[in-house]
PAZAPA-4460 file (N, C-alpha, C; in steps of 0.05 Angstrom, whole numbers, plus 32768, in hexadecimal, padded with zeros to 4 digits):
% residues 242
    n_x    n_y    n_z   ca_x   ca_y   ca_z    c_x    c_y    c_z   seq   type   mol
   8583   8048   86C4   8566   8043   86DB   855D   8029   86DC     1      M     A
   8562   802A   86ED   855D   8006   86F4   854C   8006   871D     2      S     A
   8545   7FEF   871E   8540   7FEF   873D   8541   7FCD   873D     3      I     A
   8548   7FC6   8750   8556   7FA2   8756   8549   7F95   8765     4      A     A
   8553   7F83   8773   8550   7F69   8781   8564   7F5A   8787     5      L     A
   8577   7F5A   8791   8593   7F4A   8792   8592   7F38   87AE     6      R     A
   858C   7F1D   87B2   858C   7F01   87BF   8571   7F0D   87C9     7      G     A
   8563   7F17   87CF   854C   7F21   87D8   853D   7F08   87F7     8      A     A
   853A   7F10   8808   8529   7EFD   881E   8514   7F08   8824     9      R     A
   84FF   7F06   8821   84EB   7F11   8839   84D4   7F00   8844    10      V     A
   84D1   7F01   8863   84C2   7EE8   886A   84AE   7EF6   8880    11      R     A
   8498   7EE6   8880   8483   7EF1   8890   847F   7EE2   88A4    12      Y     A
   8489   7EE7   88C0   8482   7ED5   88D4   849C   7EBA   88CE    13      G     A
   8498   7EA3   88D4   849D   7E92   88C7   84A6   7E7F   88A3    14      P     A
   8498   7E91   889F   8490   7E8E   8884   84A5   7EA1   8876    15      L     A
   84B3   7E91   885B   84C6   7EA1   884E   84B5   7EA2   8832    16      E     A
   84A9   7EB9   8830   84A3   7ECA   8809   84B6   7EBE   87F6    17      A     A
   84C5   7ED0   87F9   84E4   7ED2   87DE   84FA   7EC1   87EC    18      L     A
   8500   7EB8   87D9   8523   7EA1   87E1   8533   7EAB   87CF    19      H     A
   8537   7EC1   87D6   8554   7EC2   87C8   854A   7ED6   87B0    20      G     A
   853F   7EE4   87A9   8531   7EE8   8791   854D   7F01   8783    21      V     A
   8548   7F01   8761   8566   7F11   875F   8558   7F18   8745    22      S     A
   8551   7F2F   873D   853D   7F3F   872B   8548   7F57   8722    23      L     A
   854D   7F5E   8706   8553   7F7F   8702   8539   7F82   86EC    24      V     A
   852F   7FA8   86F3   851A   7FA8   86E1   8528   7FC2   86DD    25      A     A
   852C   7FC2   86BE   853B   7FE2   86B9   852B   7FF6   86A8    26      P     A
   852D   8008   86AA   8524   8026   86A4   852E   8038   8688    27      G     A
   8523   8043   8680   8506   8040   867F   84F3   8032   8676    28      P     A
   84EC   8019   867F   84DC   8004   866C   84D1   7FF9   8685    29      G     A
   84C0   7FE8   8679   84A6   7FDB   868A   84AC   7FB3   8688    30      L     A
   84AD   7FB4   86A3   84B7   7F97   86AE   84A1   7F86   86B6    31      T     A
   8492   7F6F   86B7   847E   7F5D   86BF   848F   7F51   86CF    32      V     A
   847F   7F54   86F0   8483   7F31   86FB   846F   7F25   8702    33      L     A
   8471   7EFB   86EF   8460   7EFB   86EC   8469   7ED7   86FD    34      L     A
   8441   7ED8   8703   843D   7EBF   871C   841A   7EBD   8722    35      G     A
   8420   7EA4   8733   8406   7EA6   8748   83FB   7EA5   8755    36      R     A
   83EC   7EB2   875D   83EA   7EB8   877A   83F7   7EA9   878A    37      N     A
   8411   7EB5   8799   841E   7EAB   87B3   843B   7EA7   87AA    38      G     A
   843A   7EAC   8794   8459   7EAD   8783   846F   7EBE   8790    39      S     A
   845B   7ED3   8792   8479   7EE5   87AB   8472   7EFF   8790    40      G     A
   8467   7F03   877D   8473   7F21   876F   8461   7F26   877D    41      R     A
   8449   7F2E   8789   8444   7F4B   879B   8457   7F4C   87B6    42      T     A
   8467   7F3A   87B7   847E   7F3D   87CD   8498   7F56   87C1    43      T     A
   849D   7F4A   87A6   84B3   7F5A   87A3   84B2   7F72   879B    44      V     A
   8493   7F7D   8792   848C   7F93   8794   848C   7F9E   87B2    45      L     A
   8487   7F98   87C3   8485   7F9E   87D8   84A3   7FA7   87E5    46      R     A
   84B6   7F96   87DD   84D4   7F9A   87E7   84DC   7FAE   87D3    47      A     A
   84D7   7FAA   87B4   84E6   7FC9   87B2   84DE   7FE7   87B9    48      L     A
   84BB   7FE1   87C0   84B6   7FF6   87D1   84C8   7FF5   87E9    49      A     A
   84C5   7FDF   87F4   84CE   7FF0   8817   84B8   7FE3   8823    50      G     A
   8498   7FD7   8822   848E   7FD8   882C   848F   7FBD   8843    51      T     A
   84A0   7FAE   883B   84AC   7F92   884C   84CD   7F99   8853    52      V     A
   84D2   7F92   8864   84E7   7F8F   886A   8506   7F77   885F    53      P     A
   8511   7F7B   885B   8520   7F4F   884A   852F   7F50   885E    54      L     A
   8529   7F3B   8852   853D   7F29   887C   8559   7F29   886A    55      A     A
   855D   7F2A   884D   857A   7F2C   8840   8576   7F2B   882B    56      A     A
   858E   7F38   881F   858C   7F3E   87FE   858A   7F59   8802    57      G     A
   858A   7F69   87EB   858E   7F8D   87E7   8579   7F95   87D3    58      A     A
   8571   7FA8   87D5   8564   7FB0   87BF   8571   7FC9   87B0    59      V     A
   8583   7FCE   8793   858E   7FDA   8790   8574   7FF6   8779    60      V     A
   857A   800B   877A   8569   8023   8770   857F   802F   8765    61      W     A
   857F   802F   8742   859C   8038   8738   85B8   8040   873F    62      D     A
   85BE   8024   8751   85D2   8020   8748   85D3   8024   8778    63      G     A
   85C8   8029   8774   85CE   8038   879C   85B0   801B   87A8    64      A     A
   85CA   8014   87BD   85BE   800A   87DB   85A9   8017   87EC    65      D     A
   8591   8006   87DA   857C   801B   87F0   856A   8004   8805    66      V     A
   856C   7FF4   880A   856A   7FDF   881F   8562   7FEB   8830    67      T     A
   856D   7FFD   8843   856E   8004   885B   855A   8023   884D    68      R     A
   8545   8025   8844   853B   803D   8843   8521   803E   883F    69      L     A
   8516   8045   8855   84F4   8041   885E   84EF   8050   8838    70      P     A
   84D5   8040   8842   84B8   803C   8826   84BE   805C   881E    71      A     A
   84B6   8072   883D   84AD   8090   8831   84C7   809C   882D    72      F     A
   84E1   8099   8829   84F2   8099   881F   84F3   8097   87FD    73      E     A
   84E5   807E   87F7   84F0   8075   87E4   84D0   8087   87C5    74      R     A
   84C4   8082   87E3   84A9   8096   87D5   84B8   80B6   87CE    75      A     A
   84C1   80C4   87DB   84CC   80DE   87DD   84DF   80D3   87BF    76      R     A
   84EF   80CC   87C3   84FF   80C8   87AB   84F8   80BF   878B    77      R     A
   84E0   80BE   878F   84CC   80AF   877B   84CC   809C   876F    78      G     A
   84BD   8091   8784   84BA   806A   8787   84A5   806D   878D    79      L     A
   8486   8060   8775   8466   8060   8776   8463   8042   8779    80      C     A
   8455   8040   878B   8443   8025   878B   8430   8021   878F    81      L     A
   841F   8016   8770   83FE   8019   8770   83F9   7FF9   877D    82      V     A
   83F0   7FF7   87A0   83ED   7FE0   87A9   83D3   7FCD   8797    83      P     A
   83D1   7FAE   879B   83BB   7FA4   878B   839A   7FAD   879D    84      E     A
   83A2   7FB2   87B6   838E   7FB6   87CC   8395   7FD4   87DB    85      R     A
   8382   7FE0   87D8   837E   7FFA   87F1   839B   8015   87EB    86      R     A
   8391   8014   87CB   839E   802F   87B8   8398   803C   87B3    87      A     A
   8381   8044   87C7   8376   8059   87C9   836E   806B   87EB    88      V     A
   8362   8084   87E3   8356   808C   8806   833C   8087   87FB    89      F     A
   8337   8071   8813   830C   807B   8808   830D   8082   8811    90      G     A
   8316   809F   882A   82FB   80B0   8832   8301   80C7   8830    91      S     A
   830C   80CC   8810   8310   80E3   87FD   8305   80E3   87E7    92      L     A
   82FC   80FB   87D9   82EF   80FD   87C2   8303   80FB   87AA    93      T     A
   8306   80EE   8794   830B   80E4   8789   8328   80FC   8781    94      V     A
   8322   811A   877C   832F   8129   8784   833F   812C   878C    95      R     A
   833D   812A   87A5   8355   812D   87C1   8366   8119   87C0    96      E     A
   835F   8103   87B7   8366   80E7   87AF   837D   80F2   879A    97      N     A
   8381   80FE   878D   838E   8106   8771   839F   8121   8779    98      L     A
   838D   812B   878B   839D   8140   878A   83BC   8147   87A6    99      E     A
   83B6   812B   87B7   83C6   8126   87C1   83DF   8119   87B0   100      L     A
   83DB   80FD   87A0   83EF   80FB   8792   8404   8105   8778   101      G     A
   83E4   8110   876D   83F2   811D   874C   83FD   813B   8752   102      A     A
   8413   8130   873C   8426   814F   8736   8411   8161   8728   103      A     A
   8405   8155   8717   83F1   8160   8708   83C5   8152   8705   104      D     A
   83B6   815B   8710   83A4   8160   870A   839E   8157   86F3   105      L     A
   83A7   8168   86DF   8395   8163   86C2   839C   8151   86B7   106      A     A
   83BB   8146   86BC   83C9   8134   86B6   83C4   811B   86B9   107      A     A
   83BA   8119   86CD   83A5   8109   86D8   8391   80F6   86D5   108      A     A
   8380   8110   86D3   8363   8108   86BF   8369   8104   86A0   109      L     A
   8384   8113   8698   8387   810B   867A   8389   80E3   8672   110      D     A
   8392   80D6   8683   839B   80C0   868D   8384   80B5   8688   111      A     A
   836D   80B9   8698   8357   80AE   8698   833C   80C3   8699   112      Y     A
   832F   80CF   867F   8320   80DD   8686   82FE   80CF   869A   113      P     A
   82FC   80B7   8688   82E7   80B2   86AE   82EC   80C2   86C5   114      P     A
   82FF   80C0   86D1   8300   80D4   86ED   82F6   80E5   86F0   115      L     A
   82F7   80F9   86D9   82F1   810D   86E1   82D6   8116   86E4   116      E     A
   82B8   8105   86E2   829F   810A   86EE   82A2   80FA   8705   117      P     A
   82B4   80F5   870A   82AF   80E6   8722   82C7   80F6   8738   118      L     A
   82D5   810B   8737   82D6   811A   8749   82CF   8122   8766   119      L     A
   82B9   812A   8762   82B2   812A   877D   82AB   8119   878E   120      P     A
   82AE   8102   8785   82A2   80E2   8793   82B3   80D4   87A7   121      R     A
   82A8   80CB   87B7   82C4   80C7   87CF   82CF   80B2   87C2   122      R     A
   82EB   809B   87C0   82F2   808F   87B8   82EA   8073   87BD   123      A     A
   82E6   806E   87DD   82DA   8057   87DC   82BF   8051   87D6   124      G     A
   82AE   8064   87C3   8292   805B   87B6   829F   804D   879B   125      T     A
   82B2   8056   878F   82B7   8047   876B   82B8   802A   876E   126      L     A
   82B9   8022   8754   82B8   800A   874B   82D7   8006   8751   127      S     A
   82DC   7FDE   874E   82FD   7FD9   8750   8306   7FEE   8738   128      G     A
   82F7   7FE7   8729   8311   7FFB   870A   830B   800C   8706   129      G     A
   82FE   8025   871A   8302   8033   871B   8316   8040   872D   130      E     A
   8319   802C   8743   832C   8035   8758   8343   802F   8752   131      Q     A
   8348   8017   8736   8361   8012   872C   8370   802B   8728   132      R     A
   8356   8043   8712   8353   8058   86F4   835F   806B   8717   133      M     A
   8354   806E   872C   8363   808D   8736   837B   8085   8743   134      L     A
   8381   8065   874A   839B   8065   8759   83B8   8066   8742   135      A     A
   83AD   8057   8725   83C2   805E   870F   83CC   8082   8712   136      L     A
   83AA   808B   870A   83AD   80A4   86FB   83C4   80AE   870C   137      S     A
   83C5   80B1   8728   83D7   80BD   873A   83F2   80B3   873C   138      R     A
   83F6   8097   8738   8414   8091   8731   841E   80A1   8718   139      A     A
   8405   809C   8700   841A   80AB   86DC   841B   80C0   86DD   140      L     A
   840F   80D4   86F7   8418   80F2   86EC   8428   80FC   8705   141      S     A
   8435   80DE   8714   8443   80F5   8729   8456   80F1   8720   142      A     A
   846C   80EE   8700   8483   80EE   86FD   8490   80E2   8714   143      R     A
   848C   80C9   871C   849C   80B7   8727   84BC   80B0   871A   144      A     A
   84C7   80A7   8729   84DE   8098   871A   84DA   8074   8714   145      R     A
   84C8   8069   8729   84C8   8050   8722   84AA   8048   872E   146      V     A
   8498   803C   871D   8475   8036   8723   847F   8017   8728   147      V     A
   846F   8012   873F   8467   7FF7   8748   8451   7FEB   8743   148      L     A
   843F   7FE6   8738   8429   7FDF   873E   8414   7FB7   8739   149      A     A
   840E   7FBE   874E   840A   7F9C   8753   83E2   7FA1   873D   150      D     A
   83E7   7F8D   872C   83C8   7F84   8722   83C3   7F9E   8716   151      E     A
   83CA   7FB1   8705   83C0   7FCA   86FF   83AD   7FD0   86F4   152      P     A
   83A9   7FBA   86DD   8386   7FC0   86D0   8370   7FAF   86D8   153      A     A
   8379   7F9F   86F3   835E   7F96   8703   8347   7F9F   8708   154      Q     A
   832E   7F91   86F6   8317   7F9B   8700   8311   7FB0   86DD   155      G     A
   8324   7FB3   86D4   8323   7FC8   86BE   831B   7FB8   86A4   156      M     A
   8304   7FC6   8693   82FC   7FBA   867B   8319   7FB9   866A   157      S     A
   8317   7FA5   8651   8324   7FA9   863E   8341   7FB1   8637   158      P     A
   8321   7FD1   8628   832E   7FE2   8620   8346   7FF9   8631   159      A     A
   832B   7FFD   864F   833E   800F   8668   8366   7FF7   866E   160      V     A
   8366   7FE5   8668   836B   7FDE   8677   8388   7FDB   8663   161      A     A
   838E   7FD7   8641   8390   7FE4   8633   83A1   7FF9   862D   162      A     A
   8390   800B   8638   839A   802B   863A   83AF   8025   8659   163      R     A
   83A9   8015   8658   83B5   801E   867A   83D6   800F   8676   164      T     A
   83D9   8000   8668   83F3   7FF0   8664   83F7   7FFE   8650   165      Y     A
   83ED   800F   863C   83FD   8029   8628   8405   8034   8632   166      A     A
   83FB   8042   8652   8407   8058   8668   8418   804B   8670   167      L     A
   8417   8039   867F   8435   8035   8691   844C   8032   867D   168      L     A
   8444   801C   866C   8462   801A   8655   846A   8035   8648   169      G     A
   845A   8044   8641   846A   8064   863C   8474   8073   8648   170      A     A
   8475   806E   8665   847A   807C   867D   84A2   807D   867B   171      L     A
   849E   809A   8682   84BC   8098   8681   84CC   8096   8699   172      D     A
   84D4   8070   86A4   84D1   806E   86C2   84DB   8049   86BB   173      A     A
   84DD   8042   86D2   84E5   802B   86D6   84C7   8023   86E2   174      C     A
   84B8   8015   86E3   8499   8005   86D3   8497   7FE9   86E1   175      V     A
   849A   7FDF   86F8   8493   7FC7   86F6   8470   7FBD   8701   176      V     A
   846B   7FA8   86F5   844A   7F9F   86FC   8451   7F74   8707   177      I     A
   8435   7F85   8713   8434   7F5E   8714   8420   7F56   870D   178      A     A
   8426   7F3F   8702   8409   7F35   86F0   840B   7F1A   86F9   179      E     A
   83EF   7F04   86F5   83EF   7EF2   86F3   83FA   7EE2   86D4   180      Q     A
   83F1   7EF6   86C1   83F6   7EE3   86A2   83F9   7EFE   8695   181      R     A
   840D   7F01   8683   8418   7F13   8678   8405   7F1C   8663   182      L     A
   83F6   7F44   8663   83E7   7F46   8657   83F6   7F44   863B   183      P     A
   83D8   7F44   8632   83E6   7F3D   8614   83EC   7F5D   8608   184      P     A
   83E5   7F76   8603   83E9   7F8C   860E   8404   7F90   8606   185      A     A
   8417   7F7C   8612   8435   7F7E   861D   844C   7F68   861A   186      L     A
   843B   7F57   860B   844A   7F45   85F5   8454   7F4F   85E4   187      R     A
   8453   7F5E   85D8   8469   7F6C   85BD   8461   7F8A   85B6   188      E     A
   8475   7F9C   85C1   846D   7FB8   85BA   847D   7FC5   85B7   189      R     A
   8479   7FD1   8597   847B   7FD2   8586   84A3   7FF4   8589   190      A     A
   84B7   7FE8   8590   84C9   7FFE   8597   84CC   7FF6   85B8   191      G     A
   84CA   7FF5   85C3   84C5   7FED   85DC   84CD   7FC2   85E6   192      R     A
   84E3   7FBD   85F8   84E4   7FA3   8604   84CE   7FA5   861E   193      T     A
   84B8   7F8C   862D   84B9   7F8E   8643   84BD   7F6E   8650   194      T     A
   84D1   7F77   8661   84DD   7F6C   866E   84C8   7F5E   8689   195      Y     A
   84CF   7F3A   868D   84C0   7F2F   869B   84CB   7F15   86AA   196      V     A
   84CA   7F17   86C8   84D7   7F08   86D7   84BA   7EF7   86EA   197      H     A
   84C2   7EDD   86E2   84A5   7ECB   86E7   84B0   7EBF   870E   198      E     A
   849C   7EBD   8716   84A5   7EB6   872C   8493   7E9A   8734   199      L     A
   84A2   7E8C   8746   848E   7E73   874A   8498   7E70   8769   200      R     A
   8486   7E6B   8782   848B   7E63   879D   84A2   7E7A   87A6   201      R     A
   84AA   7E8D   879C   84BA   7E9C   87A3   84D8   7EA5   879C   202      G     A
   84D2   7E90   8788   84F1   7E8F   8777   84EB   7E9D   8750   203      A     A
   8500   7EA6   874F   84FE   7EB3   8733   8504   7E93   871E   204      V     A
   84EF   7E8A   8708   84F5   7E79   8700   84FA   7E80   86DD   205      V     A
   84F3   7E94   86D8   84F7   7E9A   86BB   84FA   7EBD   86BD   206      F     A
   8518   7ECC   86AC   8514   7EE6   86A9   8521   7EE5   868C   207      S     A
   8510   7EFA   867A   8514   7F01   8665   84FD   7F17   8652   208      G     A
   84FF   7F14   8640   84F2   7F23   8633   84D5   7F1A   8635   209      E     A
   84BA   7F2B   862B   84A3   7F1D   862D   84A4   7F0A   8616   210      A     A
   84AE   7F14   8600   84A8   7F09   85DE   84B6   7EE9   85EA   211      T     A
   84C8   7EDC   85FA   84DB   7EC7   85FE   84C1   7EB7   8607   212      E     A
   84AA   7EBA   8616   849A   7EB4   8624   8488   7EA3   861B   213      T     A
   8475   7E9E   860E   8470   7E8D   85FB   8473   7E73   85ED   214      A     A
   8492   7E86   85E8   8499   7E68   85D9   84AD   7E57   85E6   215      A     A
   84B6   7E63   85FE   84BB   7E54   8615   84B0   7E48   8627   216      R     A
   8498   7E47   8623   8488   7E33   8636   846A   7E2A   862D   217      I     A
   8472   7E2F   860C   845B   7E19   85F6   843A   7E27   85FD   218      G     A
   843E   7E3D   860B   841D   7E40   8612   8422   7E62   8618   219      G     A
   8404   7E6A   861A   83FB   7E83   8626   841D   7E93   863A   220      P     A
   8419   7EA5   8630   8430   7EB1   8646   8429   7EB6   8665   221      P     A
   843A   7EA2   8678   8431   7EA8   8690   8422   7E8B   8698   222      G     A
   8413   7E7B   8685   8403   7E70   8691   8413   7E4C   8697   223      S     A
   842B   7E52   868D   843D   7E40   869D   8432   7E1E   8692   224      G     A
   8423   7E1D   8671   8425   7E04   866A   843E   7DF7   8656   225      A     A
   844E   7DEC   8659   844E   7DDA   864D   8470   7DD6   8656   226      G     A
   846A   7DDC   8678   848B   7DE2   8679   848E   7DBE   8682   227      R     A
   84AE   7DB6   8689   84AD   7D95   8687   84B5   7D8B   86AB   228      T     A
   84B7   7D9C   86B1   84BE   7D9A   86D3   84DE   7D93   86D8   229      G     A
   84EB   7D99   86C1   850B   7D91   86C7   8518   7DB0   86D8   230      R     A
   8506   7DC5   86DB   8510   7DDA   86F0   8511   7DEC   86E1   231      G     A
   851B   7E09   86E5   8511   7E1C   86DA   851D   7E29   86C2   232      P     A
   8512   7E33   86AB   8528   7E37   869D   8532   7E5A   8694   233      R     A
   853F   7E56   8685   854D   7E76   868A   8547   7E86   8671   234      Y     A
   853B   7E9C   8671   8541   7EA1   8658   855D   7EBE   8651   235      G     A
   855B   7ED2   8641   8570   7EE9   8644   856C   7EF9   8657   236      R     A
   857D   7F00   8671   856C   7F14   8688   8572   7F2F   8674   237      R     A
   855A   7F3F   8680   8567   7F65   867E   8577   7F67   868F   238      P     A
   8583   7F81   8679   85A0   7F7F   8685   859D   7F96   86A4   239      P     A
   85B6   7F7A   86B3   85B7   7F85   86CF   85CD   7FA5   86CA   240      A     A
   85B9   7FBB   86CA   85C6   7FDA   86C8   85C7   7FE5   86DF   241      S     A
   85B2   7FD7   86F4   85B5   7FD5   8710   85C7   7FC6   872C   242      G     A
***
């Protein structure tokens, strides 16, 4: 199980956002796309999901080229995208949002029990953290084969954020999340490996395991401290199973 980009280029008008990006996210497992705003991490998620077209390159899912497969068909086959914004239907209630995407309402509420008293509320009236819980609860209970989440814990308390990463990391799926910095909860996970692809200006500058990042840059993972300016450094790449 894996999903990958091979030589992917994405353009927004005259601007190229991805410059021949190649990376693989193996599964079941968790892969983190690290990078500052404008690095291309969100565009990578959109390219994998099919919500932006490739100008060149390919999307490969479990060994099959799905580049020409539209986003709705990828979703039908088990791919779930949780964007950073507009991830819920604001005019619908929490219950209606869950019923649209969750295979099991009880399982969705088990993931985030604070949602239960909010079931009759309009999703648009929830706080940012509550909306993230709602969007993720659908993904967590949808039995998806691939889950793509852009800054999943944004707006959440530290305790709820830690629970979110634990839930995502425990899924029997290929999970790819985009973050500006590597969350502490994902640096070392007992019995499980977190893979990291760091992007800068639309290109991959590092691929390896999360445990390698701190030693590589000489500072907090994802901070960029300690770089010499001599070009990208590469760690061990995740297995290219797709």
